[in-house]
RONU-923773 format. One line per 8 residues: number of its first residue (from 1); for each residue x, y, z of C-alpha. Coordinates in pm, 1 decimal. Layout:
BEGIN
NUM = X Y Z ~ ...
end
This chain:
BEGIN
1 = 10442.1 16249.5 12732.4 ~ 10777.0 16128.1 12866.9 ~ 10770.8 15797.7 13051.1 ~ 11016.2 15741.6 13334.4 ~ 11112.7 15388.1 13427.7 ~ 11305.2 15312.9 13745.3 ~ 11478.7 14979.7 13786.7 ~ 11495.1 14918.4 14159.1
9 = 11241.7 15193.2 14215.6 ~ 11088.6 15024.4 14519.0 ~ 11423.9 15000.5 14696.9 ~ 11524.0 15246.3 14969.5 ~ 11716.9 15486.9 14745.3 ~ 11475.7 15469.5 14453.6 ~ 11184.7 15542.3 14684.9 ~ 11371.4 15820.4 14863.6
17 = 11429.6 15995.4 14530.8 ~ 11090.5 15931.1 14376.4 ~ 10857.1 16028.0 14657.9 ~ 10977.9 16391.9 14675.4 ~ 10962.7 16417.3 14294.2 ~ 10607.4 16281.6 14295.9 ~ 10498.5 16501.3 14587.0 ~ 10629.5 16812.9 14413.4
25 = 10467.1 16721.6 14082.1 ~ 10795.4 16699.2 13893.5 ~ 10709.9 16340.9 13798.3 ~ 10349.7 16241.9 13724.3 ~ 10240.7 15907.9 13865.8 ~ 10078.7 15809.0 13536.4 ~ 10414.0 15857.0 13359.7 ~ 10608.4 15639.1 13602.1
33 = 10692.7 15268.7 13580.0 ~ 10872.5 15086.1 13859.9 ~ 11027.5 14743.0 13846.8 ~ 11048.2 14520.9 14150.9 ~ 11154.7 14158.7 14134.6 ~ 10966.6 14093.6 14457.4 ~ 10650.7 14258.4 14328.3 ~ 10634.5 14482.1 14634.3
41 = 10471.7 14824.4 14595.9 ~ 10501.5 14951.7 14953.2 ~ 10573.6 15320.7 14992.9 ~ 10376.0 15431.6 14688.4 ~ 10020.2 15377.4 14809.9 ~ 9945.3 15746.7 14763.2 ~ 10000.7 15726.1 14386.5 ~ 9771.0 15454.4 14247.5
49 = 9845.6 15550.4 13884.9 ~ 10203.5 15424.3 13903.0 ~ 10260.6 15112.5 13694.1 ~ 10456.6 14824.6 13846.6 ~ 10631.2 14546.4 13658.3 ~ 10854.1 14255.8 13759.0 ~ 11031.2 14239.1 13421.4 ~ 11303.8 14494.6 13347.9
57 = 11272.7 14429.7 12974.4 ~ 10908.3 14533.5 12987.9 ~ 11001.6 14847.9 13178.4 ~ 11272.3 14939.7 12926.8 ~ 11040.8 14888.4 12630.6 ~ 10786.3 15135.0 12770.5 ~ 11025.3 15403.0 12902.9 ~ 11191.5 15707.3 12747.6
65 = 11416.1 15762.7 13050.3 ~ 11552.8 15477.9 13261.9 ~ 11696.4 15527.9 13609.2 ~ 11921.4 15249.8 13738.4 ~ 11883.1 15228.7 14115.8 ~ 12034.3 14892.1 14200.6 ~ 12345.1 14780.9 14385.3 ~ 12663.7 14790.3 14175.9
73 = 12701.3 14417.4 14242.0 ~ 12373.3 14356.2 14058.1 ~ 12459.8 14530.3 13731.9 ~ 12553.4 14201.0 13564.7 ~ 12191.7 14090.0 13600.2 ~ 12076.2 14375.8 13377.6 ~ 12094.8 14265.1 13014.4 ~ 11911.8 14554.8 12851.6
81 = 11935.9 14742.2 12523.7 ~ 11861.8 15104.1 12613.8 ~ 11956.6 15253.2 12277.0 ~ 11798.2 15592.0 12219.6 ~ 11701.1 15634.9 12584.3 ~ 11840.6 15861.3 12853.8 ~ 12004.7 15642.3 13117.8 ~ 12053.3 15785.2 13467.9
89 = 12260.9 15581.6 13710.3 ~ 12273.9 15635.6 14085.2 ~ 12512.2 15343.3 14129.2 ~ 12854.3 15397.9 14279.1 ~ 13164.4 15235.2 14128.8 ~ 13021.7 15180.8 13778.7 ~ 13187.9 15433.0 13542.6 ~ 13008.5 15606.0 13257.9
97 = 13214.8 15419.1 12998.1 ~ 13092.9 15085.8 13133.5 ~ 12732.2 15207.5 13131.7 ~ 12763.1 15327.7 12771.2 ~ 12901.2 14992.9 12660.2 ~ 12660.2 14771.5 12854.6 ~ 12334.2 14951.5 12777.2 ~ 12415.6 15078.0 12424.7
105 = 12295.9 15429.1 12502.6 ~ 12492.5 15740.3 12406.3 ~ 12307.9 15946.9 12668.1 ~ 12424.1 15858.1 13018.6 ~ 12413.7 16061.1 13338.8 ~ 12580.0 15945.8 13660.3 ~ 12464.1 16093.1 13988.9 ~ 12545.5 16036.0 14354.4
113 = 12259.4 16127.9 14591.6 ~ 12269.4 16028.6 14955.3 ~ 12048.1 15892.9 15230.7 ~ 11900.2 16237.1 15307.3 ~ 11712.3 16247.2 14975.2 ~ 11366.5 16173.5 15113.5 ~ 11397.8 16463.4 15359.1 ~ 11491.3 16693.9 15069.5
121 = 11840.0 16736.5 15217.2 ~ 12061.5 16539.0 14980.6 ~ 12356.1 16693.9 14799.7 ~ 12359.5 16532.7 14455.9 ~ 12653.5 16586.5 14219.0 ~ 12610.0 16454.9 13865.8 ~ 12791.6 16437.9 13533.9 ~ 12692.4 16360.8 13177.6
129 = 12841.6 16198.5 12869.6 ~ 12882.5 16405.6 12549.8 ~ 12561.6 16268.3 12394.1 ~ 12338.1 16408.0 12669.1 ~ 12112.6 16689.0 12546.0 ~ 12025.3 17012.7 12721.5 ~ 11675.4 16874.2 12783.9 ~ 11824.2 16557.5 12935.2
137 = 12045.7 16760.7 13167.6 ~ 11754.8 16982.6 13270.4 ~ 11544.1 16679.2 13358.1 ~ 11818.1 16519.9 13567.6 ~ 11899.5 16839.8 13753.3 ~ 11531.6 16910.0 13819.1 ~ 11467.6 16554.4 13934.7 ~ 11753.6 16554.6 14184.1
145 = 11670.8 16909.6 14295.9 ~ 11344.1 16768.7 14433.6 ~ 11563.5 16590.4 14692.2 ~ 11795.1 16876.3 14785.2 ~ 12083.3 17062.8 14625.2 ~ 12260.7 16962.3 14304.8 ~ 12575.7 17047.8 14115.5 ~ 12704.6 16944.1 13772.6
153 = 13057.2 16805.5 13758.9 ~ 13295.2 16792.7 13464.4 ~ 13509.2 16489.2 13552.1 ~ 13436.6 16139.6 13678.3 ~ 13725.2 16165.4 13924.8 ~ 13527.4 16442.5 14095.2 ~ 13225.2 16214.2 14123.5 ~ 13443.7 15946.4 14283.4
161 = 13549.5 16197.6 14547.2 ~ 13193.7 16316.3 14609.4 ~ 13088.3 15952.1 14642.7 ~ 13303.0 15958.4 14956.0 ~ 13238.4 16313.4 15074.0 ~ 12861.1 16340.6 15038.7 ~ 12743.6 16001.1 14911.6 ~ 12894.7 15818.9 15209.0
169 = 12888.5 16124.6 15432.7 ~ 12568.7 16056.5 15632.5 ~ 12719.0 15729.8 15757.5 ~ 13039.3 15910.2 15855.4 ~ 12837.8 16162.7 16055.7 ~ 12649.3 15873.7 16217.1 ~ 12983.4 15720.7 16320.3 ~ 13085.7 16048.1 16488.3
177 = 12747.6 16066.6 16661.1 ~ 12778.5 15706.9 16779.5 ~ 13111.7 15785.7 16945.8 ~ 12948.3 16075.6 17130.4 ~ 12650.9 15862.1 17237.0 ~ 12873.5 15584.9 17367.9 ~ 13090.8 15835.9 17553.9 ~ 12781.7 15989.9 17714.9
185 = 12660.7 15647.7 17826.7 ~ 13005.1 15569.4 17968.1 ~ 12977.5 15890.3 18170.6 ~ 12648.6 15788.2 18327.3 ~ 12390.3 15931.6 18086.7 ~ 12090.8 15704.5 18026.5 ~ 12112.6 15545.6 17678.1 ~ 11779.3 15684.1 17557.4
193 = 11865.0 16033.1 17679.5 ~ 12212.3 16016.4 17521.3 ~ 12060.8 15907.7 17189.8 ~ 11798.8 16185.3 17191.3 ~ 12051.1 16449.6 17296.2 ~ 12304.3 16367.7 17025.1 ~ 12043.4 16333.6 16750.1 ~ 11905.9 16676.9 16842.0
201 = 12259.0 16817.4 16854.4 ~ 12333.7 16705.1 16499.4 ~ 11994.4 16818.5 16372.6 ~ 12037.1 17164.0 16520.7 ~ 12402.6 17192.1 16419.8 ~ 12324.1 17100.4 16059.9 ~ 12049.8 17362.7 16036.1 ~ 12273.2 17620.4 16202.7
209 = 12566.5 17556.0 15965.8 ~ 12336.7 17565.9 15664.1 ~ 12226.6 17920.0 15752.6 ~ 12554.2 18051.1 15895.8 ~ 12724.9 18333.1 15707.5 ~ 13073.7 18243.3 15830.2 ~ 13274.0 17944.3 15711.4 ~ 13309.2 17634.3 15926.7
217 = 13678.2 17722.0 15972.3 ~ 13575.4 18064.1 16103.8 ~ 13335.8 17898.3 16350.7 ~ 13611.8 17674.1 16486.2 ~ 13849.5 17969.2 16513.0 ~ 13596.9 18188.7 16695.1 ~ 13514.0 17921.7 16953.6 ~ 13878.1 17830.1 17000.1
225 = 13981.2 18192.4 17056.0 ~ 13692.7 18247.7 17296.8 ~ 13834.5 17998.3 17542.8 ~ 13608.0 17806.6 17777.9 ~ 13474.3 17452.7 17755.8 ~ 13422.1 17442.0 17378.0 ~ 13776.4 17565.5 17318.3 ~ 13912.6 17301.7 17555.1
233 = 13731.5 17026.5 17365.8 ~ 13828.8 17157.1 17022.7 ~ 14191.1 17198.7 17122.7 ~ 14206.0 16841.3 17251.7 ~ 14048.7 16703.5 16931.7 ~ 14281.0 16903.9 16706.7 ~ 14583.1 16802.7 16911.9 ~ 14480.9 16437.4 16868.2
241 = 14481.2 16491.2 16488.8 ~ 14108.5 16457.5 16429.9 ~ 14175.2 16554.5 16067.4 ~ 14391.4 16247.7 16003.3 ~ 14129.2 15972.9 16048.7 ~ 13867.3 16176.6 15861.2 ~ 14099.5 16227.1 15562.6 ~ 14191.6 15858.5 15564.5
249 = 13826.7 15760.4 15564.6 ~ 13746.2 15989.0 15272.1 ~ 14046.9 15859.5 15078.3 ~ 13947.7 15495.8 15135.6 ~ 13590.7 15557.0 15015.9 ~ 13713.0 15755.7 14714.4 ~ 13957.7 15480.6 14617.3 ~ 13684.0 15218.3 14646.0
257 = 13458.8 15427.0 14419.7 ~ 13734.0 15472.8 14161.6 ~ 13845.7 15109.4 14153.8 ~ 13497.2 14964.5 14131.6
end
């Protein structure tokens, strides 16, 4: 029996990752320990066999695998010896070298899921240190696959970029949607109708792109060449250099991830 301990497991990201894994049977409730300084257990009522602790030391002592799901700013509060254990971090901005040194484990995996994990729609890139075994890698990939698609990376610089591209990405999409909602309201659309319309637009567009055989560039080209209202809008956006602000935003998030 392999025991999984999750520090910060009752937080929003920990819960978003764990509930799909529990629902799909990848993780057994009886093999799971969650730490919560507040003692809260909300969100896991359907799995009464989960053990909850308020002491991270107690969690570490009972776990074979430890997932760190806390804010990067809180890492200094974790004084743990995780020697001999697989350590999986979903924290941004804390490099593998720092995790190896702080927790005294030679088996560290860094991963960057996003806010779509609970819906099974996250894209989770991950990388491993040389000490990680094939069984360790298989567990991590299987665990994150419960929440969407995964890919293994070979360099930490790639993970920094994906922290921006897909880790931060849902918030970037929300910013684009917010601009559209506010523009609709400014043009006389009722706020609740504008909100519903744009949410449905992004939901449908995401599903459509996921199943489309052509590339996104091909889609833009086809609609632009067709003429009409969509072409007029696309042409105006491209002429206003829509790519520039997006690239700047990705670069800023990547740099923040790399600098810590």
